[in-house]
C-alpha positions as CSV (number, residue, x, y, z in Angstrom):
1,M,76.5,118.3,103.7
2,D,80.0,117.4,105.0
3,F,80.9,114.1,103.4
4,A,84.0,113.7,105.6
5,R,82.0,114.0,108.8
6,K,79.3,111.5,107.5
7,T,82.1,109.1,106.6
8,R,83.5,109.2,110.1
9,Y,80.0,108.6,111.6
10,L,79.6,105.6,109.2
11,T,83.0,104.2,110.1
12,L,82.3,104.4,113.8
13,D,78.8,102.8,113.3
14,V,80.3,99.9,111.3
15,I,83.1,99.3,113.8
16,S,80.7,99.4,116.8
17,D,78.2,97.1,115.0
18,I,80.9,94.5,114.3
19,G,82.5,94.8,117.8
20,F,79.5,95.2,120.0
21,R,76.7,93.9,117.8
22,Q,75.0,97.3,118.2
23,A,75.8,100.5,116.2
24,F,76.3,103.8,118.0
25,R,73.8,105.3,115.5
26,D,75.9,108.4,115.0
27,L,75.1,108.4,111.3
28,V,71.3,108.3,111.9
29,N,71.5,111.1,114.5
30,D,74.0,113.1,112.4
31,A,76.0,113.8,115.6
32,D,78.9,112.5,117.7
33,I,76.7,111.2,120.5
34,D,79.4,109.9,122.9
35,S,82.2,112.3,121.8
36,Y,84.4,109.5,120.5
37,I,85.3,111.4,117.4
38,G,86.1,114.5,119.4
39,S,88.4,112.5,121.7
40,I,90.2,111.1,118.7
41,D,90.7,114.6,117.3
42,K,92.3,115.7,120.5
43,V,94.6,112.8,120.7
44,M,95.6,113.2,117.0
45,A,96.4,116.9,117.6
46,S,98.7,116.0,120.5
47,L,100.4,113.2,118.5
48,T,100.9,115.5,115.5
49,F,102.6,118.0,117.8
50,L,104.9,115.4,119.3
51,C,105.9,114.1,115.9
52,A,106.4,117.5,114.3
53,S,108.4,118.9,117.2
54,G,110.7,115.9,117.5
55,L,109.7,115.0,121.0
56,L,108.2,111.6,120.2
57,H,111.5,109.8,120.7
58,F,111.6,110.9,124.3
59,F,108.3,109.1,125.0
60,Q,109.7,106.0,123.4
61,W,112.6,105.8,125.9
62,P,112.5,102.4,127.6
63,P,112.0,103.6,131.2
64,L,109.0,105.6,130.1
65,A,107.5,103.1,127.8
């Protein structure tokens, strides 16, 4: 059992229950039904690359932001 994965499912279910009054039920199904967690992983990988490579300040330039 992967506790980290279960914790992510629980967190997403709690946030969706508070925000939408209906949980996504990822914890019950033990799966990322709508691929929200997968999307977050992809964005975080890109953001980590931008921060580590020093390119983040280019994207904070006022004409781009």
